[in-house]
N, C-alpha and C positions, 0 to 999 in steps of 0.2 A: 847209363841204365843197365848195361851188361852186368856190372857189379851188383846192382840191386836184385836183378833176376837170379844171379848166382847165389846170393845170400838166401833167397827164397828156396831155391832148389836144394841147398844144403840142409834145410830144415826137414826134408822128407826123402833124402836119398842116402845110399851108402857111400857114394862118391860123386862129387861134382867136379868137372874139369873146366877150368877157366883158361881160354886161349886168346892170346894176342901176339902179333908179330914182334912187338917191341917189349923188352924187359922193363923199360921205364914205365910203360903203360900198365904192365902186370903189377909192378910194385905199387903204383899209385892206386890201382883198383883194389888190391888186397888191403891197403890201408883204409880205403873207404868201406870195404866189406866188414872189416873189424869194427869200424865205428857203427855201421848199420846194425850189426848183430848185438853189439853192446847196448845200443839204444833200445832195440826190441826187447832184450832181456830186462833192462832197467824198468821198462814200462809194463813188464809181465805179459808181453805178447808172445813170448816163447819161454818154455820152461827149462830147456837144456842149457847147460853152461856154455858160454861163448867159445871157450877153448875147444870144447868137444866138437862143435859145429865147424870151427875153422880147420880142424884136422881132416874133415871130409873133403875139403877143397884142394885139389892139386892143380898146379899151374904148368903151362907149357907154351912154347912158341910154335909148336907143330900142330897144324890142323888135323893131320892124319892121326896123331897120337891122341888128341882130344876126342876124335869122332869114332874111332874104331870099335869101341865097346858100348857106345851110348845107346840108351833107349829113346831119349828125346834130346834134340839139339836145338838151341835157340840162337839164331843169328841176330846180332845187334851191332853191325858195322855201320859206317857212314851212310846216310840216306842218298845213295847214288845207285842207279839201276844197274849199270855195267859192273860195278864193284860187287854188288850183292849177287848178281847172276853168276859171276865167276866163283863166288863162295859156294853157291848151291850146286854148281857143276862139280866142284871138287868134293863136296859132301856126298853127293849122289854116287860118286865113284868109290868113296872110302867107307861110308857108314854101312852097317848091316842092312839087309833088305827090309827088315821090320822097323828100322829106326824112323821116327817121326822127325821131319825137317821143318822147323817153324821159323818164321821171320817176325821180328818185333817192329817191322815197318809200320808207319802211321799214314803213309800216303801212296806208296808204290803198289801196283797191282800184283797180287800173288801169282796170277796166271803168267805174267811176264817174267817173274823170278824163276818160275818152274819150267819155262818153255824150252830151255836147253838141257834139261835133265832127262834121263831115261825113265825115271819113275815119278812123274809129276803128281800122281795120285797121293803121294805121301808128303807133298809140300803144302803147307798151310800157313796162316797167320796166327800169331799169338801176340796181340798188341796190348801192352801194359800202359797204365796211366802213371805219370810221374808223381810221387816216388813209388816205384814198382814194389818195393818191399813192404809198403804200408797200405797203399790204395788196393782194395781187394778185387777190383774188377779186371777181367781179362776178356778182350774181344777175340774170339776164335773165328778166323776168316777162311771161307771156302773159296778156293780158286776154281776155274772152270773144270779142271780135271781132278781136283781133290776128291778122294773117296769119302763116302759117309763113314766108313770104318776109321779113317784117319781123324776125322772130326770128333768122332765118339771117343777115340783113345786119348786124344789131346785134352778133351773136356774132362775125362776121368782123371787124368794126371793133375790138372790144375785144381780140380775140386778136392782131390786128395791132399793137396797142399793148402787147403783153406781158402782158395780163390773162388769168387763168384764169376761164372762165365756167361757171356751172351754170344750167340752165334750170328755171324754176318753171312747171310746166304748168297749175297751177290757181291762180287769182287769190285766194289765201288770205291773211288778215291775218297779218302778221309774217313771211311768206315762209318760208325755211328757217332761216337763221341766227338771226333774232330769236325764232322760236318755240322753238328748242332752247335758246337763251341764257336766255330768260325762264322757261322751265320749270325750269332750274337755279337761277335767281335766286329764283323762288317757293319752291323747296325750301330754299334757303339761309336765306331770311327766316323760314320756318317753324321751322327748326332753332334759330335765334337766339331767336325768340319763345317757344318751348316750353322754353328753357333747356338744350337738348341740348349745346350747345357755344358758346364765345365767338366773336365775330366774327373775331378774329385767327386762331383755330384753323380755322375754316371756310375762310377765305381761303387758309391754308397747305395745307389738305387738297386744295383744288382746284388751286392753282398748282403745288404740288410733287408731288401725287398723280396727278390727272387730266391736268394740263398737259403733262408730258413725253410721255405716251402719245398724247394727242390731236394733238400736233404731228407725229406719225408716221403714225397711222392713225385713221380716223373711228370712231364708235361702232358702226356696223354691221359694218365690217371686223373690229373687235375681237371681235365675237361669233364670227366664223369662226376667228380666231386662237386664242381660248381654249376654243372648243368650244360648239356650240349646246346640247347636252344640259345642260351645267353651267349655262349662262346661263338656260335655261328653268326649271331647278330653282330657281334663285335668284329668278327673276321670279315664280314661283308664290307664294312667301312674301312678297315685297317689294312688288310693284306695287300690290296692294290697300291698302297702308298708306301710300302716298306722299300728300303733302299735296294734290295735285290732285284 
């Protein structure tokens, strides 16, 4: 996902730095970025020539080199708390005081990632949905010490790049998207495990039943569209019987 975010950043910056410790990882990621940008251009989602965008990305194996002049840094290393905390400690020492430090974590608390830094007010979450260069949503996550100014600045940057942002005001595991997604997955697994329906039928029920509706309006808006009284009546009978 780091390559996908890098491709997005290159569309709106003078220079984007891609950093990894291993040259093999850098080479593989740059190959992927080339493909992402070519695909976006072919589908007319970006107007600039791919070669021009690729020129804006420079690669390095040095975190300090990548961070020293950055306005925004997006961490996308393995989903391990200790590893990410070490990265943020180093970034906090290296980056300019005004640099926003963002994590693409989907499950780890921003507050824990920031607690060993000297400037936790600038640490926040910027969680993308796979594939990050295509799906427009970014969850901007506020840790316990993240400043309102940091959230505002990160939101401005992502919106300037054509992203749609939602703000997560409480540093809760799973944020918005993954909490709702995993609640659905948990129920789907329960239905398979108890023999209610086949895997194929459950997937069809979601993709062809819920999918078209959810692409137009969210679950709370749908309560308004269909009527709160009706939904409350259904909920009284159903919610106590759900697998959670």
